[in-house]
C-alpha positions in Angstrom: -49.9 -0.3 23.6 -49.4 -3.1 20.5 -47.9 -6.3 21.5 -46.6 -7.1 17.8 -43.0 -7.6 17.3 -41.1 -3.5 15.9 -39.7 -4.0 13.0 -36.5 -6.3 13.0 -37.9 -8.0 15.9 -38.8 -11.7 15.2 -41.3 -13.6 17.4 -40.3 -16.0 19.4 -41.2 -19.7 18.9 -43.9 -21.4 21.6 -41.8 -23.8 24.1 -41.9 -27.5 22.8 -42.8 -29.9 25.0 -40.7 -31.9 26.3 -41.5 -35.3 25.7 -38.3 -36.8 27.3 -39.3 -35.2 30.7 -41.4 -38.2 31.6 -39.1 -41.0 30.3 -37.4 -41.2 33.8 -40.4 -41.5 36.1 -42.0 -43.8 33.5 -39.1 -46.8 33.7 -39.3 -46.3 37.2 -42.2 -47.0 37.6 -42.8 -49.4 34.6 -39.6 -51.3 35.6 -40.8 -51.1 39.4 -44.9 -52.6 38.6 -43.0 -55.1 36.7 -40.4 -56.6 39.2 -43.5 -56.5 42.1 -45.5 -58.9 39.9 -42.9 -61.2 39.5 -41.8 -61.0 42.9 -45.1 -61.8 43.5 -45.5 -64.6 41.2 -42.4 -66.7 41.7 -42.5 -66.5 45.2 -43.8 -70.0 46.9 -45.6 -67.8 50.1 -47.3 -65.4 47.8 -50.6 -67.7 47.2 -50.0 -69.9 50.6 -53.1 -69.8 52.7 -50.7 -70.4 55.9 -47.8 -68.5 55.6 -47.3 -64.9 57.3 -46.1 -64.0 54.6 -48.6 -64.8 51.7 -51.2 -62.3 50.8 -53.8 -64.1 52.6 -52.4 -63.3 55.9 -51.6 -59.7 54.6 -55.4 -59.1 53.9 -56.8 -60.1 56.8 -54.6 -57.8 58.8 -55.3 -55.0 56.6 -59.7 -55.2 57.0 -58.4 -54.4 60.5 -57.7 -51.2 60.0 -58.2 -50.3 56.1 -61.6 -47.7 55.7 -62.7 -50.7 53.2 -62.3 -53.3 55.4 -65.7 -55.2 54.4 -64.3 -55.3 51.1 -60.8 -56.1 51.6 -62.8 -59.4 53.6 -64.5 -60.3 51.1 -60.7 -60.6 48.9 -59.6 -62.4 51.8 -61.8 -65.5 51.5 -60.5 -65.9 47.9 -57.1 -65.0 48.1 -55.8 -66.7 45.4 -58.1 -65.1 42.6 -57.1 -61.6 44.4 -53.8 -62.4 44.8 -53.3 -63.6 40.7 -55.0 -60.7 39.9 -53.1 -58.0 41.9 -49.7 -59.7 40.8 -50.5 -60.1 37.6 -52.0 -56.3 37.4 -48.7 -55.1 38.4 -46.5 -57.1 35.5 -49.4 -56.4 33.2 -49.2 -52.7 34.1 -45.3 -52.6 34.4 -44.9 -53.6 30.5 -47.6 -51.7 29.5 -45.7 -48.7 30.8 -42.2 -49.7 29.9 -43.7 -51.0 26.0 -45.6 -47.6 25.3 -48.9 -50.3 25.1 -51.6 -47.8 26.2 -49.8 -46.0 28.5 -52.9 -43.7 29.9 -54.8 -47.6 30.8 -51.9 -49.0 32.3 -51.3 -45.6 34.4 -54.7 -46.2 35.6 -54.2 -49.3 36.7 -50.9 -48.5 38.0 -52.8 -45.3 39.4 -55.5 -47.9 40.9 -53.1 -50.6 42.2 -51.3 -47.9 44.3 -54.3 -46.2 45.6 -55.8 -49.9 47.2 -52.5 -50.3 48.7 -52.4 -47.1 50.4 -56.5 -48.2 51.7 -54.7 -51.0 53.0 -51.4 -52.1 53.5 -51.0 -48.2 54.1 -53.1 -47.4 55.8 -51.9 -46.7 59.2 -49.0 -45.5 58.4 -48.1 -42.4 60.3 -47.3 -39.3 59.2 -48.9 -40.4 55.9 -45.5 -39.9 53.6 -43.8 -42.7 55.5 -46.3 -44.6 53.9 -44.0 -45.2 49.5 -48.0 -46.4 48.3 -50.0 -42.7 48.4 -46.0 -41.4 46.5 -46.7 -44.0 44.1 -50.5 -43.2 43.1 -49.4 -39.8 43.1 -46.3 -40.3 40.5 -49.2 -42.3 37.8 -50.7 -39.5 37.9 -48.5 -37.2 35.2 -48.3 -40.6 32.5 -52.1 -40.5 33.3 -52.1 -37.1 31.7 -49.0 -37.7 29.8 -49.2 -40.9 28.4 -45.9 -41.4 26.3 -46.3 -38.7 24.0 -45.5 -40.9 21.1 -42.4 -41.8 22.2 -41.0 -45.9 22.2 -45.1 -46.4 22.0 -45.9 -50.2 20.5 -49.5 -48.5 20.0 -48.1 -45.6 18.1 -46.1 -48.7 15.7 -49.2 -51.1 15.9 -51.3 -48.0 14.3 -48.5 -47.8 12.0 -48.2 -51.5 10.7 -51.7 -51.7 10.3 -51.7 -48.4 8.3 -48.9 -49.9 5.9 -50.5 -53.2 5.4 -54.3 -51.3 5.2 -54.1 -48.4 3.5 -57.8 -48.8 3.0 -58.6 -48.7 6.6 -60.5 -46.3 8.0 -58.8 -44.7 10.8 -62.0 -46.2 13.2 -60.7 -49.7 11.7 -57.0 -48.8 12.6 -58.0 -48.3 16.1 -60.3 -51.3 16.1 -57.3 -53.3 15.5 -55.1 -51.9 17.2 -57.4 -52.2 19.9 -57.6 -56.1 19.5 -54.4 -56.6 19.2 -53.1 -54.5 22.0 -55.5 -56.6 24.2 -54.2 -60.4 22.6 -51.1 -59.0 23.7 -52.1 -57.7 27.4 -54.1 -61.5 27.7 -51.2 -63.3 26.7 -49.3 -61.8 29.5 -51.8 -62.0 31.9 -52.6 -65.9 30.9 -49.2 -66.1 31.0 -48.9 -64.9 35.4 -51.5 -66.8 36.0 -50.8 -70.1 34.9 -47.1 -69.3 36.1 -48.7 -68.4 39.9 -50.7 -71.0 40.1 -48.6 -74.2 39.2 -46.2 -72.8 41.3 -48.9 -72.9 44.5 -49.8 -76.5 43.1 -46.8 -78.1 43.0 -44.3 -76.5 45.5 -46.8 -76.8 48.4 -44.7 -75.2 51.3 -43.4 -76.8 54.2 -44.2 -75.0 58.0 -41.6 -72.9 59.6 -41.8 -75.5 61.8 -41.2 -78.6 59.9 -39.2 -80.7 63.0 -35.5 -81.9 63.1 -33.9 -78.8 61.2 -30.7 -77.6 63.2 -30.7 -74.1 63.5 -27.5 -73.9 65.7 -25.8 -75.8 68.3 -26.9 -74.3 72.1 -23.0 -73.4 72.3 -22.7 -71.1 69.5 -26.0 -69.2 71.2 -24.8 -66.9 74.2 -27.0 -65.9 76.3 -28.8 -62.5 75.8 -27.8 -62.8 72.2 -29.4 -63.6 68.7 -28.5 -65.1 65.4 -30.2 -65.1 62.2 -31.4 -68.3 60.2 -33.7 -69.4 57.2 -36.4 -71.5 57.8 -37.7 -74.6 56.2 -39.5 -72.5 53.6 -37.0 -69.5 52.9 -37.6 -67.1 55.6 -35.7 -65.1 57.4 -35.9 -65.6 60.9 -33.9 -64.7 64.0 -33.3 -67.4 67.0 -33.0 -65.2 70.9 -31.6 -67.0 74.1 -33.2 -64.7 76.6 -31.8 -67.0 79.5 -29.9 -69.6 79.7 -32.8 -72.6 79.1 -34.7 -70.6 77.7 -34.6 -70.5 73.1 -36.7 -68.7 71.2 -37.2 -67.4 67.9 -39.0 -65.4 65.8 -39.6 -64.5 61.7 -37.8 -61.5 60.7 -40.5 -59.9 58.8 -42.8 -57.0 60.0 -46.0 -57.1 60.2 -47.0 -53.8 58.8 -45.7 -54.1 55.2 -43.1 -57.0 55.2 -40.2 -54.8 56.0 -37.0 -57.5 57.5 -37.0 -56.9 60.4 -33.0 -56.1 62.5 -32.0 -57.0 66.4 -32.5 -53.7 68.8 -31.6 -54.1 71.9 -33.5 -56.8 73.2 -35.8 -57.2 70.4 -36.3 -55.8 67.5 -36.9 -52.9 65.0 -37.9 -52.5 61.6 -35.7 -50.1 59.4 -38.7 -49.1 56.9 -41.0 -47.4 59.3 -40.3 -47.2 62.7 -42.1 -50.1 64.4 -40.5 -51.8 67.6 -41.1 -54.7 69.4 -40.3 -56.4 72.2 -38.3 -60.4 73.2 -41.5 -62.0 72.8 -42.3 -60.4 69.7 -44.8 -58.2 70.8 -45.7 -54.5 69.1 -43.9 -51.7 71.6 -44.0 -49.3 68.6 -45.9 -48.8 65.4 -47.5 -48.5 62.8 -47.5 -52.5 63.3 -50.6 -53.6 65.1 -49.5 -57.3 65.4 -46.7 -59.9 67.1 -43.7 -61.0 65.0 -44.6 -64.7 63.4 -43.1 -67.3 66.1 -41.4 -70.2 65.0 -41.5 -73.1 67.6 -38.3 -74.4 68.8 -36.5 -77.2 71.0 -33.0 -78.1 72.0 -32.1 -81.7 71.0 -28.6 -83.3 72.1 -27.4 -79.6 72.0 -28.7 -78.5 69.2 -31.4 -75.8 68.4 -33.8 -77.2 66.1 -37.2 -76.2 64.7 -40.1 -77.9 66.6 
């Protein structure tokens, strides 16, 4: 049987590659990783090794359950370096993806970061698809395979500019110059991000949540069996509980699993992200969290509940 078109028929054109199809995914992943990196760089708790919200505490917690526990424990011995590398890496991946600068390399970086997060902070999440990190790792693979397809590509613009200015340069010479200029842009971004993160760590030491004398609420304003939300001196959200007439306790409103904000549920707390539950003493009553909520010491002074 012949597959040739009969007289008068035309051969259908091969389908065109939809180069715009991956743009929404590219914008989402690039924007999310850029936002995540900037959030870490600008967070006073991130590099604070004494904070339960810092990267050091997160690594120590993850090392106990991660399949790469020894590697995580080694990284936890150098929390400032590890924290800066992760935060700056996210910024570089985000910018590279959004700008189309070495998009495949940026996608590889995003995939490796997401995979490392899955093997550490998300490893104990059950079922596995409740954890976002494995989804992010999979989402990076189309960009890893297809790149930016020349759409809004800074790399292509650099290549074209070099060819205009140096028409006699060989193709290999063009690629070397693209690599040089792209590397300089990436290095400058990394340097700025690292300096900002380390400067904030040095010049803005955070007080402990137990700074004395900070008023939380009046005793009369907290009914027995109720709770009230407040902010600790270092800016962390927390809840004050009054389980009985003469007893006040307070806990950081941060789930020890992946850092999501917990909310009061009955006499305890619940994490809306992955379902972890805690009792009125901050102890875990349901996973995937394995560590109790961070406690904020409090006391009663002249009819006021204050940090102790």
